[in-house]
DSSP file (Angstrom, degrees, kcal/mol; ACC not computed):
  #  RESIDUE AA STRUCTURE BP1 BP2  ACC     N-H-->O    O-->H-N    N-H-->O    O-->H-N    TCO  KAPPA ALPHA  PHI   PSI    X-CA   Y-CA   Z-CA
    1    1 A M              0   0    0      0, 0.0     2,-0.4     0, 0.0     0, 0.0   0.000 360.0 360.0 360.0 134.1  125.7   98.2  117.6
    2    2 A V        -     0   0    0      1,-0.0     2,-0.1     4,-0.0     0, 0.0  -0.727 360.0-137.3 -89.1 129.8  123.4  100.3  115.4
    3    3 A S     >  -     0   0    0     -2,-0.4     4,-2.1     1,-0.1     5,-0.1  -0.370  21.1-113.2 -82.9 164.4  121.7   98.4  112.6
    4    4 A A  H  > S+     0   0    0      1,-0.2     4,-2.2     2,-0.2     5,-0.1   0.853 119.6  56.7 -62.2 -34.8  121.3   99.6  109.0
    5    5 A R  H  > S+     0   0    0      2,-0.2     4,-2.3     1,-0.2    -1,-0.2   0.928 106.4  47.9 -62.8 -45.5  117.6   99.7  109.7
    6    6 A D  H  > S+     0   0    0      1,-0.2     4,-2.5     2,-0.2    -2,-0.2   0.893 110.4  52.7 -63.0 -39.5  118.1  102.1  112.6
    7    7 A D  H  X S+     0   0    0     -4,-2.1     4,-2.5     2,-0.2    -1,-0.2   0.903 109.4  49.3 -61.1 -41.4  120.4  104.2  110.5
    8    8 A Y  H  X S+     0   0    0     -4,-2.2     4,-2.5     2,-0.2    -2,-0.2   0.914 110.8  49.3 -65.5 -42.9  117.7  104.5  107.8
    9    9 A V  H  X S+     0   0    0     -4,-2.3     4,-2.2     2,-0.2    -2,-0.2   0.923 112.4  48.0 -61.6 -45.0  115.1  105.4  110.4
   10   10 A R  H  X S+     0   0    0     -4,-2.5     4,-2.2     1,-0.2    -2,-0.2   0.901 110.5  52.3 -62.3 -41.7  117.4  108.1  111.8
   11   11 A H  H  X S+     0   0    0     -4,-2.5     4,-2.1     2,-0.2    -2,-0.2   0.918 109.8  48.6 -60.5 -45.0  118.1  109.4  108.3
   12   12 A C  H  X S+     0   0    0     -4,-2.5     4,-1.7     1,-0.2    -1,-0.2   0.898 110.0  51.6 -64.1 -40.1  114.4  109.7  107.5
   13   13 A A  H  X S+     0   0    0     -4,-2.2     4,-1.0     1,-0.2    -1,-0.2   0.900 109.9  49.8 -63.0 -40.1  113.8  111.6  110.8
   14   14 A E  H  < S+     0   0    0     -4,-2.2     3,-0.3     1,-0.2    -1,-0.2   0.874 107.4  54.4 -65.8 -37.0  116.6  114.0  109.9
   15   15 A L  H  < S+     0   0    0     -4,-2.1    -1,-0.2     1,-0.2    -2,-0.2   0.866 113.8  41.6 -63.5 -35.7  115.1  114.5  106.5
   16   16 A L  H >< S+     0   0    0     -4,-1.7     3,-2.0     1,-0.2     4,-0.5   0.596  88.8  95.0 -87.5 -12.1  111.7  115.5  108.0
   17   17 A A  G >< S+     0   0    0     -4,-1.0     3,-1.5    -3,-0.3    -1,-0.2   0.814  75.0  61.0 -54.4 -38.9  113.2  117.6  110.9
   18   18 A P  G 3  S+     0   0    0      0, 0.0    -1,-0.3     0, 0.0    -2,-0.1   0.745  98.2  61.4 -62.5 -18.1  112.9  121.0  109.1
   19   19 A A  G <  S-     0   0    0     -3,-2.0     2,-0.3     1,-0.3    -2,-0.2   0.690 122.5 -75.5 -79.4 -18.8  109.1  120.4  108.9
   20   20 A G  S <  S-     0   0    0     -3,-1.5     2,-0.5    -4,-0.5    -1,-0.3  -0.973  79.0 -17.7 154.0-166.8  108.7  120.3  112.7
   21   21 A S        -     0   0    0     -2,-0.3    15,-2.7    -3,-0.1    16,-0.4  -0.601  64.1-149.4 -74.7 119.3  109.3  118.2  115.8
   22   22 A V  E     -A   35   0A   0     -2,-0.5     2,-0.4    13,-0.2    13,-0.2  -0.766  16.9-178.1 -98.9 133.8  109.8  114.5  114.7
   23   23 A R  E     -A   34   0A   0     11,-2.4    11,-3.0    -2,-0.4     2,-0.4  -0.998  11.5-154.3-127.6 134.2  108.8  111.5  116.8
   24   24 A V  E     -A   33   0A   0     -2,-0.4     2,-0.4     9,-0.2     9,-0.2  -0.898  13.1-179.2-110.9 137.0  109.4  107.9  115.6
   25   25 A R  E     -A   32   0A   0      7,-2.5     7,-3.7    -2,-0.4     2,-0.2  -0.999  29.3-118.4-137.5 134.0  107.3  105.0  116.8
   26   26 A R  E     +A   31   0A   0     -2,-0.4     5,-0.3     5,-0.2     2,-0.3  -0.514  52.4 140.7 -68.8 133.9  107.5  101.3  116.0
   27   27 A M  E >   +A   30   0A   0      3,-1.8     3,-3.2    -2,-0.2    -2,-0.0  -0.964  49.8  18.9-167.7 157.3  104.4  100.0  114.3
   28   28 A F  T 3  S-     0   0    0      1,-0.3     3,-0.2    -2,-0.3    -2,-0.0   0.754 127.3 -59.2  52.1  31.1  103.1   97.7  111.6
   29   29 A G  T 3  S+     0   0    0      1,-0.3    16,-0.3    15,-0.1    -1,-0.3   0.641 134.2  48.6  72.9  12.5  106.4   95.9  111.5
   30   30 A G  E <  S-A   27   0A   0     -3,-3.2    -3,-1.8    14,-0.1     2,-0.3  -0.402  97.3 -70.6-145.6-136.4  108.1   99.2  110.6
   31   31 A H  E     -AB  26  43A   0     12,-2.1    12,-2.6    -5,-0.3     2,-0.4  -0.989  23.7-146.4-139.3 146.4  108.0  102.7  111.9
   32   32 A G  E     -AB  25  42A   0     -7,-3.7    -7,-2.5    -2,-0.3     2,-0.5  -0.917  16.2-151.2-107.3 139.7  105.5  105.6  112.0
   33   33 A L  E     -AB  24  41A   0      8,-2.8     7,-2.1    -2,-0.4     8,-1.5  -0.953   9.3-167.5-116.0 128.7  106.9  109.1  111.8
   34   34 A Y  E     -AB  23  39A   0    -11,-3.0   -11,-2.4    -2,-0.5     2,-0.5  -0.908   6.4-163.0-112.4 137.9  105.0  112.0  113.4
   35   35 A V  E >  S-AB  22  38A   0      3,-2.5     3,-1.7    -2,-0.4   -13,-0.2  -0.989  84.2 -14.3-120.3 121.7  105.8  115.7  112.8
   36   36 A D  T 3  S-     0   0    0    -15,-2.7    -1,-0.2    -2,-0.5   -14,-0.1   0.904 130.6 -55.3  49.8  45.4  104.3  118.0  115.4
   37   37 A E  T 3  S+     0   0    0    -16,-0.4     2,-0.5     1,-0.2    -1,-0.3   0.572 112.3 121.5  67.1  13.1  102.1  115.1  116.6
   38   38 A L  E <   -B   35   0A   0     -3,-1.7    -3,-2.5    73,-0.0     2,-0.8  -0.925  66.8-126.9-105.6 129.9  100.7  114.5  113.1
   39   39 A F  E     +B   34   0A   0     -2,-0.5    -5,-0.2    -5,-0.2     3,-0.1  -0.640  47.9 151.1 -76.7 108.1  101.2  111.0  111.6
   40   40 A I  E     +     0   0A   0     -7,-2.1    11,-2.9    -2,-0.8     2,-0.3   0.544  50.4  30.7-119.2  -9.6  102.7  111.8  108.2
   41   41 A A  E     -BC  33  50A   0     -8,-1.5    -8,-2.8     9,-0.2     2,-0.3  -0.995  49.8-155.2-154.3 155.1  105.0  109.0  107.2
   42   42 A L  E     -BC  32  49A   0      7,-2.5     7,-3.1    -2,-0.3     2,-0.5  -0.950   8.1-154.3-124.3 146.7  105.7  105.2  107.4
   43   43 A I  E     +BC  31  48A   0    -12,-2.6   -12,-2.1    -2,-0.3     2,-0.4  -0.973  24.7 166.1-120.2 115.3  108.9  103.3  107.0
   44   44 A I  E >   - C   0  47A   0      3,-2.0     3,-0.6    -2,-0.5   -14,-0.1  -0.998  68.9 -10.7-129.7 128.6  108.3   99.8  105.8
   45   45 A A  T 3  S-     0   0    0     -2,-0.4    -1,-0.1   -16,-0.3     3,-0.1   0.905 128.9 -54.9  49.8  49.1  111.1   97.5  104.5
   46   46 A E  T 3  S+     0   0    0      1,-0.2     2,-0.4    -3,-0.1    -1,-0.2   0.863 112.6 119.1  52.0  43.2  113.5  100.5  104.4
   47   47 A Q  E <   -C   44   0A   0     -3,-0.6    -3,-2.0     2,-0.0     2,-0.5  -0.994  58.2-138.3-135.0 128.8  111.2  102.6  102.2
   48   48 A L  E     -C   43   0A   0     -2,-0.4    37,-2.1    -5,-0.2     2,-0.4  -0.760  19.1-169.8 -88.5 127.8  109.8  105.9  103.3
   49   49 A Y  E     -CD  42  84A   0     -7,-3.1    -7,-2.5    -2,-0.5     2,-0.3  -0.972   7.6-151.5-118.3 132.2  106.2  106.5  102.5
   50   50 A L  E     -CD  41  83A   0     33,-3.6    33,-2.6    -2,-0.4    -9,-0.2  -0.795  25.6-101.6-105.9 145.9  104.6  110.0  102.9
   51   51 A K  E     + D   0  82A   0    -11,-2.9     2,-0.3    -2,-0.3    31,-0.3  -0.372  45.8 174.5 -65.2 138.4  100.9  110.7  103.6
   52   52 A A        -     0   0    0     29,-2.9     2,-0.3    54,-0.1    51,-0.1  -0.895  10.4-176.4-136.9 166.1   98.9  111.8  100.6
   53   53 A D    >>  -     0   0    0     -2,-0.3     4,-2.7    56,-0.0     3,-0.9  -0.829  53.1 -70.9-148.2-171.5   95.2  112.5   99.9
   54   54 A A  T 34 S+     0   0    0      1,-0.3     4,-0.4    -2,-0.3    52,-0.0   0.817 130.2  52.5 -58.7 -31.2   93.0  113.5   96.9
   55   55 A S  T 34 S+     0   0    0      1,-0.2    -1,-0.3     2,-0.1     4,-0.1   0.772 122.4  26.8 -76.3 -26.1   94.6  117.0   96.9
   56   56 A T  T X> S+     0   0    0     -3,-0.9     4,-1.6     2,-0.1     3,-0.8   0.577  93.1  92.0-113.9 -13.4   98.2  115.7   96.8
   57   57 A R  H 3X S+     0   0    0     -4,-2.7     4,-2.6     1,-0.3     5,-0.2   0.876  84.9  56.0 -52.6 -43.8   98.1  112.3   95.1
   58   58 A G  H 3> S+     0   0    0     -4,-0.4     4,-2.6     1,-0.2    -1,-0.3   0.850 104.3  53.2 -59.9 -36.5   98.7  113.7   91.6
   59   59 A R  H <> S+     0   0    0     -3,-0.8     4,-1.3     2,-0.2    -1,-0.2   0.910 111.1  46.2 -65.3 -42.0  101.9  115.4   92.7
   60   60 A F  H  <>S+     0   0    0     -4,-1.6     5,-2.4     2,-0.2     3,-0.3   0.929 114.1  47.6 -65.9 -44.8  103.2  112.1   94.1
   61   61 A E  H ><5S+     0   0    0     -4,-2.6     3,-1.7     1,-0.2    -2,-0.2   0.906 109.0  53.9 -63.3 -41.8  102.2  110.2   91.0
   62   62 A A  H 3<5S+     0   0    0     -4,-2.6    -1,-0.2     1,-0.3    -2,-0.2   0.798 106.0  54.1 -63.1 -28.7  103.7  112.8   88.6
   63   63 A A  T 3<5S-     0   0    0     -4,-1.3    -1,-0.3    -3,-0.3    -2,-0.2   0.392 121.8-108.0 -86.4   4.0  107.0  112.4   90.5
   64   64 A G  T < 5 +     0   0    0     -3,-1.7    -3,-0.2     1,-0.2     2,-0.1   0.657  64.2 157.8  81.2  15.4  107.0  108.7   89.9
   65   65 A C      < -     0   0    0     -5,-2.4    -1,-0.2    -6,-0.2    20,-0.1  -0.460  34.6-134.0 -75.2 146.6  106.2  107.8   93.5
   66   66 A R        -     0   0    0     -2,-0.1    18,-3.1    19,-0.1     2,-0.1  -0.803  17.7-115.7-103.4 141.3  104.6  104.4   94.2
   67   67 A P  E     -E   83   0A   0      0, 0.0     2,-0.6     0, 0.0    16,-0.3  -0.412  31.7-108.0 -71.4 150.6  101.6  103.9   96.5
   68   68 A F  E     +     0   0A   0     14,-3.0    12,-1.8    12,-0.4     2,-0.4  -0.704  47.1 177.1 -76.7 121.9  102.1  101.8   99.7
   69   69 A V  E     -E   79   0A   0     -2,-0.6     2,-0.3    10,-0.2    10,-0.2  -0.979   6.6-179.5-130.0 139.6  100.3   98.5   99.1
   70   70 A Y  E     -E   78   0A   0      8,-2.5     8,-3.3    -2,-0.4     2,-0.5  -0.931  34.1-100.7-136.1 163.2  100.1   95.5  101.3
   71   71 A E  E     -E   77   0A   0     -2,-0.3     6,-0.2     6,-0.2     2,-0.1  -0.720  38.2-132.8 -84.1 124.3   98.5   92.0  101.2
   72   72 A A    >   -     0   0    0      4,-2.8     3,-1.7    -2,-0.5     4,-0.1  -0.413  17.6-118.7 -74.0 153.1   95.2   91.9  103.2
   73   73 A S  T 3  S+     0   0    0      1,-0.3    -1,-0.1    -2,-0.1     3,-0.1   0.824 116.0  50.0 -63.1 -31.2   94.8   89.0  105.6
   74   74 A G  T 3  S-     0   0    0      1,-0.3    -1,-0.3     2,-0.0     2,-0.1   0.320 127.0 -92.6 -87.9   8.7   91.7   87.8  103.7
   75   75 A G  S <  S+     0   0    0     -3,-1.7    -1,-0.3     1,-0.3    -2,-0.1  -0.091  83.4  79.4  95.9 159.3   93.6   88.0  100.4
   76   76 A G  S    S-     0   0    0     -3,-0.1    -4,-2.8    -4,-0.1     2,-0.4  -0.064  77.2 -79.8  89.7 165.4   93.8   90.8   97.9
   77   77 A R  E     - E   0  71A   0     -6,-0.2     2,-0.5    -8,-0.0    -6,-0.2  -0.853  34.5-156.3-108.8 140.0   95.9   93.9   97.9
   78   78 A V  E     - E   0  70A   0     -8,-3.3    -8,-2.5    -2,-0.4     2,-0.5  -0.958   2.4-160.8-118.4 129.9   95.1   97.0   99.9
   79   79 A S  E     - E   0  69A   0     -2,-0.5     2,-0.2   -10,-0.2   -10,-0.2  -0.929  10.9-170.1-109.3 132.0   96.4  100.5   98.9
   80   80 A V  E     -     0   0A   0    -12,-1.8     2,-2.0    -2,-0.5   -12,-0.4  -0.643  41.7 -84.9-114.4 175.4   96.4  103.2  101.5
   81   81 A S  E    S+     0   0A   0     -2,-0.2   -29,-2.9   -14,-0.1     2,-0.4  -0.265  90.9 102.8 -82.1  53.4   97.1  107.0  101.3
   82   82 A Y  E     -D   51   0A   0     -2,-2.0   -14,-3.0   -14,-0.3     2,-0.3  -0.999  48.1-167.6-134.1 138.3  100.8  106.8  101.5
   83   83 A F  E     -DE  50  67A   0    -33,-2.6   -33,-3.6    -2,-0.4   -18,-0.1  -0.934  31.4 -99.3-125.0 148.1  103.3  107.2   98.6
   84   84 A S  E     -D   49   0A   0    -18,-3.1   -35,-0.3    -2,-0.3     3,-0.1  -0.290  46.0-106.3 -59.6 148.6  107.0  106.5   98.4
   85   85 A A        -     0   0    0    -37,-2.1   -19,-0.1     1,-0.1    -1,-0.1  -0.508  42.3 -95.1 -74.1 146.1  109.2  109.6   98.7
   86   86 A P     >  -     0   0    0      0, 0.0     4,-0.9     0, 0.0     3,-0.5  -0.348  33.0-121.3 -59.6 143.3  110.8  110.8   95.5
   87   87 A D  T >4 S+     0   0    0      1,-0.2     3,-1.0     2,-0.2     4,-0.2   0.896 111.6  50.7 -55.2 -44.9  114.4  109.4   95.2
   88   88 A D  G >4 S+     0   0    0      1,-0.3     3,-1.5     2,-0.2     4,-0.4   0.828 102.5  61.0 -67.1 -29.0  116.0  112.9   95.0
   89   89 A A  G >4 S+     0   0    0     -3,-0.5     3,-0.6     1,-0.3    -1,-0.3   0.736  93.0  66.6 -67.4 -21.3  114.1  114.0   98.1
   90   90 A M  G << S+     0   0    0     -3,-1.0    -1,-0.3    -4,-0.9    -2,-0.2   0.541  88.8  70.3 -75.6  -5.5  115.9  111.3  100.1
   91   91 A E  G <  S-     0   0    0     -3,-1.5    -1,-0.2     1,-0.2    -2,-0.2   0.804 109.3  -0.8 -84.2 -30.7  119.2  113.1   99.5
   92   92 A S    <>  -     0   0    0     -3,-0.6     4,-1.7    -4,-0.4    -1,-0.2  -0.997  61.1-115.8-158.6 154.4  118.7  116.1  101.7
   93   93 A P  H  > S+     0   0    0      0, 0.0     4,-1.8     0, 0.0    -1,-0.1   0.859 115.7  57.5 -58.6 -35.4  116.3  117.8  104.1
   94   94 A M  H  4 S+     0   0    0      1,-0.2    -5,-0.1     2,-0.2   -79,-0.0   0.904 109.3  43.5 -63.9 -40.9  116.0  120.8  101.7
   95   95 A L  H  4 S+     0   0    0      1,-0.2     4,-0.4    -3,-0.2    -1,-0.2   0.770 115.2  50.2 -75.0 -25.4  114.8  118.5   98.9
   96   96 A M  H >X S+     0   0    0     -4,-1.7     4,-2.7    -7,-0.2     3,-0.8   0.757  89.0  85.2 -80.4 -25.7  112.5  116.7  101.2
   97   97 A Q  H 3X S+     0   0    0     -4,-1.8     4,-2.3     1,-0.3     5,-0.2   0.846  87.8  47.3 -52.6 -46.7  110.9  119.8  102.6
   98   98 A P  H 3> S+     0   0    0      0, 0.0     4,-1.7     0, 0.0    -1,-0.3   0.867 115.7  47.2 -64.7 -31.4  108.2  120.4   99.9
   99   99 A W  H <> S+     0   0    0     -3,-0.8     4,-2.1    -4,-0.4    -2,-0.2   0.883 110.9  50.4 -75.0 -39.0  107.2  116.7  100.1
  100  100 A A  H  X S+     0   0    0     -4,-2.7     4,-2.6     2,-0.2    -1,-0.2   0.888 108.8  53.4 -63.4 -38.8  107.1  116.8  103.9
  101  101 A R  H  X S+     0   0    0     -4,-2.3     4,-2.6    -5,-0.3    -2,-0.2   0.912 107.4  50.7 -63.1 -42.3  104.9  119.9  103.6
  102  102 A L  H  X S+     0   0    0     -4,-1.7     4,-2.2     1,-0.2    -1,-0.2   0.915 111.4  48.5 -60.2 -42.7  102.5  118.0  101.3
  103  103 A A  H  X S+     0   0    0     -4,-2.1     4,-2.3     2,-0.2    -2,-0.2   0.902 111.4  49.8 -65.0 -41.3  102.3  115.2  103.8
  104  104 A L  H  X S+     0   0    0     -4,-2.6     4,-2.5     2,-0.2    -2,-0.2   0.918 110.0  50.6 -62.1 -44.0  101.7  117.6  106.7
  105  105 A E  H  X S+     0   0    0     -4,-2.6     4,-2.3     1,-0.2    -2,-0.2   0.903 110.5  49.3 -61.5 -41.5   98.9  119.3  104.8
  106  106 A A  H  X S+     0   0    0     -4,-2.2     4,-2.3   -55,-0.2    -1,-0.2   0.902 111.4  49.7 -64.3 -40.4   97.2  115.9  104.0
  107  107 A A  H  X S+     0   0    0     -4,-2.3     4,-2.3     2,-0.2    -2,-0.2   0.889 110.1  50.7 -65.8 -39.3   97.5  115.0  107.7
  108  108 A L  H  X S+     0   0    0     -4,-2.5     4,-2.3     2,-0.2    -2,-0.2   0.913 111.2  48.0 -64.7 -42.1   95.9  118.3  108.7
  109  109 A R  H  X S+     0   0    0     -4,-2.3     4,-1.8     2,-0.2    -2,-0.2   0.903 111.4  50.8 -64.7 -40.1   93.0  117.8  106.3
  110  110 A A  H  X S+     0   0    0     -4,-2.3     4,-1.0     1,-0.2    -2,-0.2   0.909 111.1  48.1 -64.3 -41.5   92.5  114.3  107.5
  111  111 A R  H  < S+     0   0    0     -4,-2.3     3,-0.5     1,-0.2    -1,-0.2   0.906 111.5  49.9 -65.9 -40.6   92.4  115.4  111.2
  112  112 A A  H  < S+     0   0    0     -4,-2.3    -1,-0.2     1,-0.2    -2,-0.2   0.817 109.0  53.1 -67.0 -30.1   90.0  118.2  110.3
  113  113 A A  H  < S+     0   0    0     -4,-1.8    -1,-0.2    -5,-0.2    -2,-0.2   0.701  87.0  98.6 -79.7 -19.9   87.7  115.8  108.5
  114  114 A K  S  < S-     0   0    0     -4,-1.0     2,-0.2    -3,-0.5     3,-0.0  -0.475  82.0-116.1 -70.2 135.1   87.4  113.3  111.4
  115  115 A P        -     0   0    0      0, 0.0     2,-0.1     0, 0.0    -1,-0.1  -0.486  35.3-110.4 -67.9 141.1   84.3  113.7  113.5
  116  116 A R        -     0   0    0     -2,-0.2     2,-0.3     1,-0.1    -4,-0.0  -0.462  33.2-105.2 -72.5 143.4   85.1  114.8  117.0
  117  117 A A        -     0   0    0     -2,-0.1     2,-0.3     1,-0.1    -1,-0.1  -0.513  35.8-131.4 -68.6 130.0   84.6  112.2  119.7
  118  118 A R        -     0   0    0     -2,-0.3     2,-0.4    -3,-0.0    -1,-0.1  -0.648  12.6-132.5 -84.2 138.6   81.5  113.1  121.7
  119  119 A T        -     0   0    0     -2,-0.3     2,-0.4     1,-0.0    -1,-0.0  -0.720  27.8-112.1 -87.4 142.7   81.8  113.0  125.4
  120  120 A R        -     0   0    0     -2,-0.4     3,-0.1     1,-0.1    -1,-0.0  -0.594  26.7-128.7 -78.4 127.7   79.0  111.2  127.2
  121  121 A A        -     0   0    0     -2,-0.4     3,-0.1     1,-0.1    -1,-0.1  -0.494  31.7-104.1 -71.7 142.1   76.7  113.4  129.2
  122  122 A P        -     0   0    0      0, 0.0    -1,-0.1     0, 0.0     5,-0.0  -0.357  45.1 -95.5 -64.8 149.7   76.1  112.2  132.7
  123  123 A N     >  -     0   0    0      1,-0.1     4,-2.1    -3,-0.1     3,-0.3  -0.361  34.0-116.4 -67.3 151.2   72.8  110.6  133.2
  124  124 A S  H  > S+     0   0    0      1,-0.2     4,-2.5     2,-0.2     5,-0.2   0.787 110.8  56.6 -64.0 -31.0   70.1  113.0  134.6
  125  125 A A  H  > S+     0   0    0      2,-0.2     4,-2.1     1,-0.2    -1,-0.2   0.932 110.6  43.8 -66.4 -44.7   69.6  111.2  137.9
  126  126 A A  H  > S+     0   0    0     -3,-0.3     4,-2.2     1,-0.2    -2,-0.2   0.886 113.7  52.3 -66.2 -37.6   73.3  111.4  138.8
  127  127 A K  H  X S+     0   0    0     -4,-2.1     4,-1.7     2,-0.2    -2,-0.2   0.914 109.8  48.1 -64.2 -44.0   73.3  115.0  137.6
  128  128 A A  H  X S+     0   0    0     -4,-2.5     4,-1.4     1,-0.2    -2,-0.2   0.891 112.2  49.2 -65.4 -40.3   70.3  115.9  139.8
  129  129 A T  H  < S+     0   0    0     -4,-2.1    -1,-0.2     1,-0.2    -2,-0.2   0.909 111.9  48.1 -65.7 -42.4   71.9  114.2  142.9
  130  130 A A  H  < S+     0   0    0     -4,-2.2    -1,-0.2     1,-0.2    -2,-0.2   0.814 110.8  52.1 -68.9 -29.7   75.2  116.0  142.4
  131  131 A A  H  < S+     0   0    0     -4,-1.7    -1,-0.2    -5,-0.2    -2,-0.2   0.788  97.8  72.3 -80.0 -28.2   73.5  119.4  142.0
  132  132 A K  S  < S-     0   0    0     -4,-1.4     2,-0.1    -3,-0.2     3,-0.0  -0.745  77.8-132.6 -94.8 129.8   71.4  119.4  145.1
  133  133 A P        -     0   0    0      0, 0.0     2,-0.3     0, 0.0    -2,-0.1  -0.499  34.2-103.0 -72.7 150.8   73.0  119.8  148.6
  134  134 A R        -     0   0    0     -2,-0.1     2,-0.3     1,-0.0    -5,-0.0  -0.542  35.1-151.0 -76.2 136.7   71.8  117.2  151.1
  135  135 A R        -     0   0    0     -2,-0.3     3,-0.1     1,-0.1    -1,-0.0  -0.777  21.5-105.2-105.8 153.0   69.3  118.5  153.6
  136  136 A A        -     0   0    0     -2,-0.3     5,-0.1     1,-0.1    -1,-0.1  -0.411  50.5 -87.9 -69.6 151.5   68.8  117.2  157.1
  137  137 A P     >  -     0   0    0      0, 0.0     4,-1.7     0, 0.0     3,-0.4  -0.191  40.9-107.3 -57.2 157.3   65.8  115.1  157.7
  138  138 A A  H  > S+     0   0    0      1,-0.2     4,-2.2     2,-0.2     5,-0.1   0.846 117.9  56.4 -58.1 -39.3   62.6  117.0  158.6
  139  139 A K  H  > S+     0   0    0      1,-0.2     4,-1.2     2,-0.2    -1,-0.2   0.905 107.8  48.1 -62.1 -41.3   62.7  115.8  162.3
  140  140 A A  H  4 S+     0   0    0     -3,-0.4     4,-0.3     1,-0.2    -1,-0.2   0.872 111.8  49.7 -67.7 -36.3   66.2  117.3  162.8
  141  141 A R  H >< S+     0   0    0     -4,-1.7     3,-1.3     1,-0.2    -1,-0.2   0.863 105.3  57.9 -69.8 -35.6   65.1  120.6  161.1
  142  142 A A  H >< S+     0   0    0     -4,-2.2     3,-0.8     1,-0.3    -1,-0.2   0.827 101.5  55.8 -65.3 -32.0   62.0  120.8  163.4
  143  143 A G  T 3< S+     0   0    0     -4,-1.2    -1,-0.3     1,-0.2    -2,-0.2   0.533  91.7  73.8 -79.5  -5.7   64.2  120.7  166.5
  144  144 A N  T <         0   0    0     -3,-1.3    -1,-0.2    -4,-0.3    -2,-0.1   0.430 360.0 360.0 -86.0   2.1   66.3  123.7  165.5
  145  145 A G    <         0   0    0     -3,-0.8    -1,-0.2    -4,-0.1    -2,-0.1   0.445 360.0 360.0 -92.2 360.0   63.7  126.4  166.1
């Protein structure tokens, strides 16, 4: 039997589908939604939240969207860069498309801003050993003449 929660998750994935390939993953007691491998949305307590940043926050606020806020373990409230989707955008993929695009753009900017993980260079002793072929001991070489 499919739950109402599963139906809502499926509905949100369908709304975001025109933006790209959608993947849903359980996380944070809810679900994370990825479009083309970019994390752009959360579903918490049957509410879709879209990724925002300094460039898009004003658009979400102007549309009456609410920020995703949670209670921190040490007390206090924490707000992250996700805003509820506009009510009318929840009606169809066509109405969701401009909001999904904003979330994708914010995710792309966030990915570009992250420092790339540095790969550790092999230590020079291991590098020198690997680079040199092994030679036969001097006694063995002397007998080849």
